[in-house]
Structure formats: structure tokens, C-alpha cells
VOBA-1610 file (N, C-alpha, C; in pm, whole numbers, padded with zeros to 5 digits, always signed):
BEGIN
Met+22267-08220+06495Met+22345-08231+06619Met+22280-08149+06731Asn+22265-08208+06846Asn+22216-08136+06963Asn+22323-08036+07004Asn+22290-07905+07002Asn+22395-07806+07028Asn+22445-07808+07172Leu+22378-07880+07261Leu+22431-07896+07397Leu+22558-07980+07396Glu+22581-08054+07288Glu+22703-08133+07276Glu+22824-08045+07248Asn+22798-07918+07217Asn+22906-07821+07194Asn+22931-07736+07319Leu+22891-07790+07433Leu+22900-07719+07561Leu+22968-07806+07665Thr+23058-07747+07743Thr+23121-07815+07856Thr+23107-07729+07980Ile+23068-07792+08090Ile+23059-07720+08218Ile+23184-07749+08300Val+23248-07643+08347Val+23365-07655+08434Val+23322-07619+08576Ile+23342-07711+08667Ile+23309-07690+08808Ile+23437-07702+08891Val+23478-07592+08950Val+23597-07593+09036Val+23552-07617+09180Thr+23604-07721+09241Thr+23568-07756+09378Thr+23690-07743+09468Tyr+23663-07733+09597Tyr+23770-07738+09696Tyr+23715-07808+09820Lys+23731-07942+09821Lys+23681-08023+09932Lys+23533-07992+09958Thr+23459-07982+09850Thr+23317-07949+09855Thr+23236-08064+09913Asp+23136-08030+09992Asp+23045-08131+10046Asp+22985-08213+09932Ser+22989-08345+09943Ser+22947-08433+09832Ser+22799-08418+09799Glu+22715-08393+09900Glu+22571-08377+09872Glu+22546-08249+09793Ile+22614-08141+09830Ile+22599-08015+09758Ile+22644-08031+09614Leu+22759-08097+09594Leu+22810-08118+09458Leu+22719-08206+09376Asn+22668-08312+09436Asn+22576-08401+09365Asn+22449-08330+09322Asn+22398-08241+09407Asn+22278-08165+09371Asn+22302-08080+09247Cys+22422-08024+09238Cys+22458-07945+09120Cys+22465-08035+08997Ile+22539-08144+09008Ile+22560-08233+08893Ile+22429-08293+08844Asn+22343-08331+08937Asn+22216-08394+08899Asn+22120-08298+08830Ser+22146-08169+08838Ser+22060-08071+08772Ser+22107-08037+08631Ile+22217-08101+08586Ile+22275-08073+08456Ile+22222-08172+08352Asp+22191-08123+08234Asp+22141-08206+08125Asp+22243-08316+08091Ala+22194-08436+08064Ala+22281-08552+08042Ala+22367-08540+07918Asn+22332-08451+07825Asn+22409-08435+07701Asn+22530-08343+07718Val+22541-08280+07834Val+22646-08180+07855Val+22768-08243+07921Lys+22885-08214+07866Lys+23010-08262+07926Lys+23037-08184+08055Ile+23091-08253+08154Ile+23123-08191+08283Ile+23267-08220+08318Lys+23343-08113+08346Lys+23481-08126+08392Lys+23488-08071+08534Ile+23518-08157+08629Ile+23535-08114+08767Ile+23684-08097+08795Val+23721-07979+08843Val+23859-07953+08881Val+23863-07942+09032Glu+23920-08043+09096Glu+23936-08040+09242Glu+24065-07967+09274Asn+24053-07854+09341Asn+24165-07764+09366Asn+24249-07808+09486Ser+24289-07935+09487Ser+24370-07984+09599Ser+24440-08112+09557Ile+24516-08169+09649Ile+24581-08298+09624Ile+24478-08408+09634Lys+24486-08504+09545Lys+24389-08614+09544Lys+24397-08697+09671Thr+24282-08715+09735Thr+24269-08808+09847Thr+24139-08884+09829Glu+24122-08990+09901Glu+24003-09073+09886Glu+23875-08997+09919Glu+23885-08900+10011Glu+23764-08834+10058Glu+23734-08703+09983Asn+23819-08667+09886Asn+23798-08540+09817Asn+23662-08530+09749Ile+23634-08627+09663Ile+23510-08620+09585Ile+23439-08755+09589Ile+23315-08753+09634Ile+23232-08873+09634Ile+23107-08840+09554Ile+23107-08879+09429Ile+22995-08849+09341Ile+22963-08969+09254Asn+22854-08959+09180Asn+22816-09063+09086Asn+22908-09059+08965Lys+23001-09152+08956Lys+23099-09152+08847Lys+23050-09229+08725His+22925-09271+08725His+22871-09347+08611His+22825-09255+08499Asn+22822-09126+08524Asn+22787-09030+08420Asn+22896-09033+08313Lys+22860-09073+08189Lys+22959-09091+08083Lys+23024-08960+08040Asn+22959-08847+08069Asn+23012-08717+08030Asn+23089-08647+08142Leu+23108-08719+08253Leu+23171-08658+08370Leu+23316-08704+08384Ser+23406-08609+08404Ser+23545-08644+08431Ser+23597-08554+08542Ile+23694-08606+08620Ile+23747-08536+08737Ile+23897-08519+08722Tyr+23945-08400+08755Tyr+24086-08369+08746Tyr+24131-08306+08878Tyr+24255-08333+08915Tyr+24309-08280+09041Tyr+24424-08186+09009Ser+24414-08063+09058Ser+24514-07961+09027Ser+24642-07980+09106Gly+24636-08048+09219Gly+24754-08071+09303Gly+24774-07966+09410Lys+24706-07852+09398Lys+24711-07749+09502Lys+24593-07656+09480Asn+24571-07567+09576Asn+24459-07473+09565Asn+24499-07357+09474Leu+24450-07360+09351Leu+24484-07258+09253Leu+24400-07133+09266Gly+24287-07141+09338Gly+24193-07031+09343Gly+24090-07041+09233Tyr+23996-06949+09234Tyr+23883-06952+09140Tyr+23929-06932+08996Gly+24003-06824+08970Gly+24040-06791+08833Gly+24133-06893+08771Ala+24243-06924+08838Ala+24339-07020+08784Ala+24279-07161+08776Gly+24192-07193+08872Gly+24125-07323+08868Gly+24037-07338+08745Asn+23963-07233+08713Asn+23879-07237+08592Asn+23963-07236+08466Asn+24072-07158+08464Asn+24161-07160+08348Asn+24217-07300+08325Tyr+24250-07368+08434Tyr+24296-07507+08427Tyr+24188-07592+08358Gly+24064-07570+08397Gly+23954-07644+08337Gly+23932-07611+08191Phe+23945-07482+08155Phe+23925-07441+08015Phe+24023-07511+07922Asn+24144-07539+07971Asn+24243-07609+07890Asn+24205-07754+07863Leu+24106-07804+07935Leu+24059-07941+07914Leu+23936-07946+07822Val+23886-07830+07785Val+23761-07819+07710Val+23789-07823+07560Asp+23711-07903+07485Asp+23726-07908+07340Asp+23598-07864+07268Thr+23511-07793+07340Thr+23389-07740+07280Thr+23402-07588+07265Asp+23312-07529+07184Asp+23316-07384+07161Asp+23264-07305+07279Phe+23177-07366+07357Phe+23114-07296+07468Phe+23142-07368+07600Thr+23159-07289+07704Thr+23178-07347+07836Thr+23094-07270+07937Ile+23055-07337+08042Ile+22988-07272+08154Ile+23077-07285+08276Val+23104-07170+08339Val+23166-07169+08472Val+23053-07186+08572Ala+23061-07290+08653Ala+22955-07316+08750Ala+23015-07339+08888Asn+22971-07262+08986Asn+23008-07293+09124Asn+22941-07424+09166Pro+23006-07503+09250Pro+22946-07631+09290Pro+22823-07618+09378Asp+22799-07498+09432Asp+22683-07480+09520Asp+22565-07413+09449Ile+22555-07434+09317Ile+22437-07388+09246Ile+22358-07509+09197Val+22230-07488+09173Val+22142-07588+09112Val+22075-07522+08993Phe+22086-07587+08877Phe+22024-07536+08756Phe+21875-07565+08757His+21795-07467+08719His+21650-07485+08711His+21617-07588+08602Lys+21506-07656+08617Lys+21469-07762+08523Lys+21451-07711+08380Thr+21428-07582+08362Thr+21412-07526+08228Thr+21543-07470+08172Phe+21649-07471+08252Phe+21773-07400+08217Phe+21829-07443+08083Phe+21850-07572+08065Phe+21921-07619+07947Phe+21836-07615+07821Glu+21708-07629+07835Glu+21620-07613+07719Glu+21623-07468+07671Asn+21621-07375+07766Asn+21628-07233+07731Asn+21766-07195+07678Leu+21868-07265+07727Leu+22006-07233+07688Leu+22032-07259+07540Lys+21964-07354+07481Lys+21994-07398+07345Lys+21995-07283+07245Lys+21901-07191+07260Lys+21894-07082+07162Lys+22013-06988+07171Tyr+22079-06982+07287Tyr+22194-06893+07303Tyr+22322-06952+07244Leu+22320-07081+07216Leu+22435-07145+07155Leu+22431-07133+07002Asp+22327-07070+06952Asp+22316-07044+06809Asp+22426-06948+06767Gln+22491-06978+06656Gln+22602-06896+06607Gln+22561-06752+06577Lys+22433-06724+06556Lys+22388-06591+06516Lys+22391-06490+06631Ile+22398-06538+06754Ile+22399-06448+06869Ile+22543-06408+06899Asp+22571-06280+06892Asp+22706-06230+06915Asp+22723-06198+07063Phe+22780-06291+07137Phe+22803-06268+07280Phe+22939-06323+07320Thr+22993-06265+07425Thr+23113-06319+07488Thr+23075-06392+07616Ile+22987-06331+07696Ile+22940-06392+07820Ile+22790-06371+07834Ile+22722-06472+07883Ile+22581-06459+07923Ile+22570-06510+08066Gly+22510-06429+08151Gly+22490-06465+08291Gly+22349-06512+08318Ser+22327-06558+08439Ser+22198-06616+08478Ser+22118-06520+08564Thr+22002-06567+08606Thr+21914-06493+08697Thr+21883-06583+08816Tyr+21888-06526+08936Tyr+21854-06606+09054Tyr+21706-06639+09054Asn+21676-06766+09078Asn+21539-06812+09073Asn+21459-06769+09195Lys+21515-06786+09316Lys+21441-06759+09439Lys+21495-06638+09515Asp+21626-06628+09527Asp+21686-06520+09606Asp+21691-06391+09525Lys+21600-06299+09554Lys+21594-06172+09481Lys+21664-06060+09559Ser+21729-06094+09670Ser+21793-05990+09750Ser+21929-05948+09693Phe+21984-06030+09602Phe+22110-05996+09537Phe+22089-05991+09387Ser+22158-05899+09323Ser+22150-05887+09178Ser+22253-05979+09113Ser+22215-06045+09006Ser+22307-06133+08934Ser+22376-06062+08819Ser+22346-05932+08800Ser+22409-05856+08692Ser+22393-05708+08722Gly+22465-05625+08645Gly+22451-05481+08667Gly+22545-05401+08580Leu+22557-05272+08613Leu+22643-05179+08541Leu+22757-05135+08632Phe+22870-05104+08571Phe+22977-05041+08647Phe+22935-04899+08685Lys+22986-04852+08796Lys+22941-04725+08852Lys+22945-04611+08750Glu+23050-04608+08671Glu+23066-04497+08577Glu+22967-04503+08462Asn+22896-04615+08447Asn+22800-04629+08337Asn+22655-04622+08383Glu+22631-04605+08511Glu+22494-04610+08563Glu+22406-04498+08508Lys+22467-04386+08465Lys+22390-04275+08409Lys+22368-04289+08259Lys+22418-04401+08203Lys+22407-04423+08059Lys+22313-04539+08029Lys+22211-04556+08110Lys+22126-04674+08100Lys+22059-04685+07963Ser+22032-04572+07898Ser+21967-04576+07767Ser+22052-04652+07666Phe+22186-04648+07686Phe+22277-04717+07596Phe+22260-04868+07604Tyr+22209-04914+07717Tyr+22201-05057+07742Tyr+22063-05116+07712Asn+21982-05046+07637Asn+21851-05100+07603Asn+21858-05200+07489Tyr+21975-05211+07424Tyr+21992-05301+07312Tyr+21972-05446+07356Lys+21891-05519+07280Lys+21868-05661+07307Lys+21875-05738+07176Thr+21931-05858+07182Thr+21928-05943+07064Thr+21802-06028+07062Met+21743-06047+07177Met+21614-06116+07186Met+21551-06076+07319Glu+21424-06103+07330Glu+21346-06050+07443Glu+21399-06095+07578Ser+21458-06212+07586Ser+21502-06266+07714Ser+21642-06218+07756Leu+21712-06145+07669Leu+21847-06098+07700Leu+21849-05950+07729Lys+21932-05910+07825Lys+21954-05769+07856Lys+22103-05743+07856Lys+22145-05639+07786Lys+22287-05605+07783Lys+22326-05539+07915Val+22434-05589+07975Val+22481-05539+08105Val+22633-05522+08099Asp+22689-05466+08205Asp+22835-05456+08215Asp+22897-05581+08277Trp+22830-05635+08380Trp+22888-05748+08452Trp+22781-05847+08493Val+22822-05972+08511Val+22735-06077+08566Val+22814-06149+08675Thr+22744-06210+08768Thr+22811-06280+08876Thr+22877-06408+08825Gly+22985-06447+08893Gly+23066-06558+08845Gly+23020-06696+08887Cys+22911-06706+08960Cys+22864-06840+09000Cys+22811-06919+08882Met+22767-06849+08775Met+22727-06913+08650Met+22751-06817+08536Met+22844-06852+08449Met+22873-06770+08332Met+22884-06861+08210Leu+22803-06834+08110Leu+22818-06901+07980Leu+22921-06821+07900Ile+23031-06885+07863Ile+23141-06817+07797Ile+23160-06871+07656Asn+23168-06780+07561Asn+23195-06815+07422Asn+23347-06817+07403Leu+23406-06934+07405Leu+23552-06946+07399Leu+23608-06902+07265Lys+23524-06894+07162Lys+23571-06848+07031Lys+23613-06702+07034Lys+23571-06629+07136Lys+23605-06487+07148Lys+23743-06465+07212Phe+23807-06573+07254Phe+23935-06561+07323Phe+24044-06633+07243Asn+24162-06575+07239Asn+24274-06640+07170Asn+24363-06718+07266Thr+24320-06729+07388Thr+24390-06806+07490Thr+24289-06867+07585Arg+24326-06976+07649Arg+24238-07036+07750Arg+24267-06979+07889Lys+24358-06884+07896Lys+24383-06813+08022Lys+24284-06696+08027Val+24159-06727+08051Val+24051-06629+08043Val+24052-06535+08162Phe+24071-06588+08282Phe+24071-06507+08404Phe+24212-06463+08440Asp+24223-06345+08500Asp+24349-06295+08554Asp+24383-06376+08679Glu+24491-06451+08675Glu+24525-06541+08784Glu+24589-06472+08903Asn+24610-06341+08894Asn+24656-06267+09011Asn+24548-06264+09119Phe+24421-06270+09077Phe+24312-06284+09174Phe+24312-06429+09223Phe+24299-06448+09353Phe+24281-06582+09407Phe+24133-06609+09435Leu+24066-06506+09482Leu+23927-06520+09520Leu+23861-06382+09515Tyr+23746-06374+09447Tyr+23664-06252+09433Tyr+23716-06157+09322Phe+23620-06095+09258Phe+23640-05991+09158Phe+23693-06041+09023Glu+23718-06171+09009Glu+23767-06223+08882Glu+23667-06197+08769Glu+23538-06219+08797Glu+23439-06202+08692Glu+23419-06056+08656Phe+23429-05966+08757Phe+23417-05823+08728Phe+23533-05776+08641Asp+23651-05825+08672Asp+23768-05788+08593Asp+23755-05840+08450Leu+23709-05963+08433Leu+23688-06019+08300Leu+23585-05939+08222Cys+23474-05906+08286Cys+23370-05828+08220Cys+23419-05689+08183Lys+23504-05631+08267Lys+23561-05499+08237Lys+23647-05506+08113Arg+23727-05612+08100Arg+23811-05628+07982Arg+23727-05644+07856Ile+23615-05716+07869Ile+23527-05735+07755Ile+23462-05604+07714Glu+23424-05523+07813Glu+23367-05391+07784Glu+23465-05305+07704Leu+23592-05309+07742Leu+23694-05224+07678Leu+23718-05261+07532Ile+23691-05386+07496Ile+23708-05427+07356Ile+23574-05435+07283Lys+23471-05373+07344Lys+23338-05364+07282Lys+23270-05501+07264Gly+23301-05593+07353Gly+23233-05721+07350Gly+23097-05713+07418Asn+23018-05816+07404Asn+22882-05817+07457Asn+22870-05910+07578Val+22826-05853+07690Val+22791-05928+07810Val+22641-05912+07831Phe+22571-06024+07845Phe+22427-06021+07861Phe+22385-06092+07989Ser+22269-06055+08037Ser+22200-06129+08143Ser+22075-06191+08083Ala+22055-06320+08109Ala+21939-06391+08054Ala+21837-06416+08164Lys+21718-06363+08144Lys+21616-06377+08249Lys+21556-06517+08256Asp+21581-06598+08151Asp+21524-06733+08152Asp+21628-06842+08182Leu+21750-06803+08217Leu+21850-06900+08263Leu+21853-06893+08415Leu+21768-06969+08477Leu+21745-06961+08621Leu+21833-07059+08699Ile+21887-07011+08811Ile+21964-07097+08900Ile+21926-07066+09045Asp+21954-07161+09132Asp+21950-07138+09276Asp+22093-07146+09326His+22133-07048+09405His+22271-07040+09453His+22270-07039+09606Leu+22336-07138+09666Leu+22341-07146+09812Leu+22429-07036+09870Gly+22543-07009+09806Gly+22634-06906+09853Gly+22723-06955+09966Tyr+22855-06942+09951Tyr+22956-06981+10050Tyr+22948-07128+10089Lys+22895-07212+10001Lys+22884-07355+10032Lys+22968-07440+09937Gly+23052-07377+09856Gly+23122-07450+09752Gly+23256-07509+09794Ser+23303-07480+09915Ser+23435-07531+09955Ser+23430-07576+10100Phe+23549-07581+10163Phe+23559-07635+10299Phe+23481-07552+10401Gly+23446-07428+10367Gly+23376-07341+10459Gly+23235-07384+10493Ser+23180-07480+10415Ser+23046-07529+10446Ser+23045-07614+10573Asn+23163-07660+10614Asn+23176-07736+10739Asn+23182-07637+10855Pro+23089-07646+10953Pro+23086-07551+11066Pro+23219-07539+11140Glu+23299-07647+11140Glu+23427-07644+11210Glu+23527-07551+11143Asn+23503-07521+11016Asn+23598-07439+10940Asn+23551-07296+10919Arg+23441-07257+10980Arg+23382-07127+10949Arg+23473-07009+10981Leu+23542-07016+11093Leu+23630-06904+11128Leu+23744-06891+11028Glu+23803-07006+10990Glu+23912-07004+10892Glu+23861-06955+10757Ala+23740-06999+10719Ala+23682-06957+10592Ala+23653-06807+10593Glu+23608-06757+10708Glu+23580-06614+10721Glu+23708-06532+10704Lys+23816-06577+10763Lys+23945-06508+10748Lys+23988-06505+10602Leu+23973-06618+10535Leu+24012-06627+10394Leu+23928-06533+10308Arg+23797-06534+10330Arg+23706-06449+10250Arg+23736-06302+10272Glu+23748-06260+10397Glu+23767-06118+10426Glu+23901-06068+10372Trp+24007-06148+10388Trp+24139-06109+10340Trp+24136-06089+10188His+24080-06187+10118His+24084-06181+09972His+23981-06084+09914Trp+23871-06064+09984Trp+23775-05964+09937Trp+23842-05827+09930Met+23916-05791+10033Met+23980-05661+10036Met+24100-05654+09942Trp+24179-05761+09938Trp+24293-05762+09845Trp+24244-05745+09701Ser+24143-05821+09666Ser+24093-05819+09528Ser+24022-05689+09495Thr+23954-05629+09592Thr+23888-05500+09570Thr+23991-05397+09525Phe+24099-05386+09601Phe+24201-05285+09568Phe+24267-05318+09435Tyr+24301-05444+09413Tyr+24370-05483+09290Tyr+24282-05455+09168Phe+24153-05482+09178Phe+24061-05456+09067Phe+24060-05309+09030Tyr+24046-05222+09131Tyr+24042-05079+09102Tyr+24178-05027+09053Lys+24286-05078+09110Lys+24419-05036+09066Lys+24442-05075+08920Lys+24405-05196+08884Lys+24427-05245+08748Lys+24343-05171+08646Asn+24219-05142+08682Asn+24124-05090+08583Asn+24103-04939+08588Tyr+24141-04875+08701Tyr+24117-04731+08715Tyr+24241-04652+08760Gly+24347-04724+08798Gly+24469-04656+08841Gly+24491-04666+08990Tyr+24619-04659+09030Tyr+24659-04678+09170Tyr+24597-04573+09263Phe+24604-04447+09224Phe+24556-04341+09314Phe+24404-04343+09328Tyr+24334-04383+09222Tyr+24189-04400+09233Tyr+24157-04512+09333Ala+24235-04621+09324Ala+24213-04734+09415Ala+24238-04695+09560Val+24342-04613+09583Val+24370-04565+09719Val+24254-04480+09769Lys+24210-04386+09685Lys+24099-04298+09723Lys+23973-04379+09754Lys+23951-04481+09677Lys+23831-04564+09692Lys+23835-04648+09820Asn+23953-04683+09867Asn+23964-04781+09975Asn+24029-04732+10103Ile+24080-04610+10104Ile+24152-04563+10223Ile+24061-04557+10346Gly+23935-04522+10324Gly+23840-04519+10435Gly+23820-04656+10497Lys+23818-04760+10413Lys+23801-04896+10462Lys+23923-04938+10546Leu+24041-04895+10500Leu+24163-04929+10573Leu+24161-04866+10713Ile+24126-04739+10720Ile+24123-04668+10848Ile+24016-04726+10940Arg+23898-04753+10886Arg+23790-04811+10967Arg+23831-04947+11022Ser+23901-05025+10942Ser+23944-05157+10987Ser+24038-05147+11106Val+24128-05050+11104Val+24221-05030+11217Val+24145-05001+11345Phe+24052-04907+11338Phe+23975-04871+11457Phe+23888-04987+11505Lys+23834-05063+11412Lys+23749-05176+11451Lys+23832-05286+11517Val+23954-05307+11468Val+24041-05406+11530Val+24070-05366+11674Ile+24102-05239+11696Ile+24130-05189+11832Ile+24007-05206+11921Phe+23891-05169+11867Phe+23768-05176+11947Phe+23734-05319+11985Tyr+23735-05410+11886Tyr+23693-05548+11913Tyr+23799-05625+11993Thr+23923-05583+11985Thr+24026-05643+12070Thr+24002-05603+12216Ser+23970-05476+12238Ser+23947-05426+12375Ser+23819-05481+12436Thr+23724-05522+12351Thr+23597-05577+12403Thr+23595-05731+12398Phe+23712-05789+12365Phe+23728-05935+12365Phe+23631-06006+12270Asn+23599-05942+12160Asn+23513-06004+12059Asn+23604-06064+11951Lys+23642-06190+11970Lys+23741-06252+11884Lys+23694-06263+11739Lys+23569-06300+11720Lys+23518-06320+11584Lys+23529-06191+11502Met+23485-06079+11560Met+23489-05953+11488Met+23631-05899+11476Gln+23712-05928+11578Gln+23853-05885+11572Gln+23924-05957+11457Val+23897-06086+11442Val+23956-06164+11332Val+23908-06112+11197Lys+23781-06080+11189Lys+23723-06030+11064Lys+23795-05904+11016Tyr+23806-05806+11106Tyr+23863-05678+11064Tyr+24015-05682+11055Ser+24078-05771+11129Ser+24222-05792+11112Ser+24250-05846+10973Ser+24168-05941+10931Ser+24184-06001+10799Ser+24157-05898+10690Arg+24055-05815+10709Arg+24025-05711+10610Arg+24142-05613+10598Phe+24195-05571+10713Phe+24307-05477+10711Phe+24428-05537+10641Leu+24463-05659+10676Leu+24583-05722+10620Leu+24569-05746+10470Gly+24450-05788+10426Gly+24429-05808+10283Gly+24444-05679+10205Leu+24382-05573+10255Leu+24388-05443+10187Leu+24529-05386+10191Phe+24595-05395+10307Phe+24730-05342+10320Phe+24827-05412+10224Asn+24818-05544+10217Asn+24906-05620+10128Asn+24883-05583+09982Ser+24760-05556+09946Ser+24730-05516+09809Ser+24784-05376+09779Ile+24768-05285+09874Ile+24816-05147+09857Ile+24967-05143+09835Val+25042-05226+09909Val+25188-05223+09897Val+25238-05314+09786Gly+25145-05373+09710Gly+25182-05448+09591Gly+25220-05593+09612Lys+25184-05650+09725Lys+25214-05791+09749Lys+25107-05880+09686Arg+25146-06000+09650Arg+25056-06096+09585Arg+24949-06145+09683Ser+24843-06200+09626Ser+24734-06252+09710Ser+24772-06391+09760Ser+24861-06393+09857Ser+24925-06517+09899Ser+24860-06586+10018Tyr+24765-06520+10084Tyr+24710-06576+10208Tyr+24626-06700+10183Arg+24657-06810+10251Arg+24585-06936+10232Arg+24541-06998+10364Val+24537-06922+10471Val+24490-06966+10602Val+24587-07061+10671Asp+24606-07179+10615Asp+24684-07281+10683Asp+24725-07386+10581Lys+24835-07454+10604Lys+24882-07555+10509Lys+24779-07663+10484Lys+24698-07692+10583Lys+24601-07801+10565Lys+24491-07762+10467Tyr+24484-07633+10430Tyr+24383-07589+10334Tyr+24444-07562+10196Gln+24564-07614+10171Gln+24627-07593+10042Gln+24571-07689+09938
//
């Protein structure tokens, strides 16, 4: 049996540009099952892709569930032992799936394996949590030459061993956007699970092109959504994993700076920057006072 048949890729979309989505799908090996979860109400224009792929199926969530809940929705549709979380704005390298086969071997004890960026070296696709950065010698353990043990990997591509979970609710659904993968990796660290980065699982990631924000007309709304949830999720992650007072200490400076920046950019009539820091302040404030990550920009983006 080709072990790629024991793999399903879950792609959560939100009114994603059809060309961007097609580029992702066309880079996937034909033996791999693909489940697309469109995080909105079904309309004719939601998804325009090649539906002749026998391994491709599309599901509509009925509303915008966010990254974590959207992927959990997809995991419940998966009947294979392994799944890949894939953002729709990534392209798998031509060697990706051939290299992947060895990681699906039962002898490798892993919970998550992350990828490596093929071209963009300005961002890291994996790393250590701050408190572990002085313990690098502990992380020299490798199961094979191409794997490196890490604390976290980025969520744009994660190979997940579903056999390590007793539920398909893998991500914390309190997060709507950002930090879901860090929280998941933190939970795996606490139970002594293995998270690896694979240097031979190469991807290209466009970044911020996976949803409605790729349309220039929606950039301001997308910016508000990103900034609000980045700050909300930052505080919630630290509160959940390190305690409330640690989270306050870690973020109080950001809250104060946001207030001053809002005042400054309002007085200088810089609407774009005023919106950015207003959104940052509101996201962080709502998280500090314990409110849910409810901000969705506008009803038309539900």
C-alpha cells in the first residue's frame, strides 16, 4: 500500500482567490485525499476549482469558524491516521510528498512535523519557546538526519499524527485567528510529545493570501481583523499557558503604546495607522477583561 493513501490534507478557505487555491491543490500528490473546508455559506462564487480530482471533496461550514475550529471541522471528516493542515496560500515543493513518505512510517514517534520555507528565509518556520532557548543542547535529539526536534512549528503546514489524540478537537477553538499552533505545540510539550521540523519538507508560502484579504478592496478590513485577533490571541495564549499576571506583564506595554499611537495618528489624520492601533488596543483590551474573540469586521465577512 502506498502510505500516502493514509494521509488526508485539510485546507480551510475563506473566499480564497481561486488561482491561489488551485496552485496549492495542483502541487499535491494525486494519491492524497484533500478535504476543503470553506468557512462561509455556500454561494456559486465561493470556490472555483478543478472538481475532477477523485480525491478532492468540498465542505461548507455555514459560517466563519476561524482557523482552529475550521480545521477541527475538517479533522472530523478524516478517516486516515495522518493529516496535513495546509493554508490555501502555500505551494508544496515537487519533492515534498516523496520525502514525506518516510515520516509516515510507524517507527517514527512524532505528534507534529513542520515544514521549511523553500525561498523565504526571512521568517523561521520553527523554533523554541523563550523559556527553553537556553536549553538548546536538549534539542539535539534526532530520529533521522532530516528532522530537528523543536518546540513549535508554523501552522501554514503541519503534518499531524491523529493517533496521538483521543479527540478530533485538536485546536483550542477559543482562538479565532493566530497562536493556535503555538498553543497546540505547547500542550504537546507538556505531555512530552515530539514536535519536529523537517528540512526536506519544502513549501512556498505567500502569506496573508488565503482569505478575502487578498482582494485589494478588502485590505483595510483584513488589517483590522488581523491586528485585533493578533493581540487578543497573544494575551490569551500567555494567560492560558503562563498565567494571567504573566500575560499582563508581557502585554501591558503594548496596551499603553497602542493608546498613545491612536492619539498620535488621530491628531495627524493618518487613518490607516489609527485603525491599526485602535484594532490592536481593542483586541488586547477585550482579551485582558476576559471577553471572547468575537470581532468579525462586518456581517458580510461572516
